[in-house]
N, C-alpha and C positions, 0 to 999 in steps of 0.2 A: 959291356953294355952293347945291346943290340940296337938296331934302328928303332924298333917299337918303343924301347925305353926312352931313348932321346926324343922321339916325337911325342910321347907322353909328357916328359918334362917340359918341352917347348910349349905344349898346349896349356899346361898348368901355369907356366910363367906368363903366358899371354893372358890367361884368366886373371892372374894376380895384377898385371899391369892395368888391364881393363878395369878391375875393381878399384885400384888406386886412382885411376883418372876419374872415376865416378865420384869416389870420396872427395877428391880435390874440387870437382865441380860443385858438389853439394856445399862444401865449406865455403867456396866463393859466393854462393847464393846466400848462405847464412850470414856472411860478412856484409853483403849488400843490404839485407833486411836489417841487420843491427845498425848500420850507418843511417838508414832511413828512420829507424826509431830514435836514434840519437838526435837527428835533426829535429823530429817532432817533440822530443823531450825538451830540447833547447828552446823551442817556441813556446812550450807549455810553461817552462820555468820563467820566461819573460812575462807571460801573462799573469802568473801567479805573483811575481814580484810587483807588477803594476797594480794588481788588485790589493796586495798587502799594503802598499803605500796609501791606497784609497781608504782602506779600513782604519789605518792609523790616523788619517786625516779625520775621518768620521768620529773616531774615538776622542780626539782632542777637541772637536767642535761640540760633541755631546757633553764632555766634561766641562767645557767652558760654559755652556748653556746652564748646566746644573749649578755651577758656582755662581753665576749671575742671578739665577733664581734664589739661591740661598741668600745672597747679599741683599736682593731687592725685597724678598717676601719674608724670609724667616728671621733675618736679623732685626728688622723693626719689631716683630712680634716678640722676639726674645728680649729686646730692650724695653718694650712696654711692660712685659711680664716682670722683668727685674725692677723696674721703677715703681711698681705697686707696693 
């Protein structure tokens, strides 16, 4: 091997190392973005669970109102109809 070949190998190795450093930097940036998205997703999940409990409460209140309406309005109508 002559000096030109060794120099060429060293330049190629330097380029490879530089490429690897760039790849590592990009991976670290992507990891930071993923961590940020994970934090936002956690906040969103908390909001969804909060709203889910509100919708459950709304469902139970609506169902209770319908049961009371049935008991107060429809039940006497059915009793009157059956008593005829």
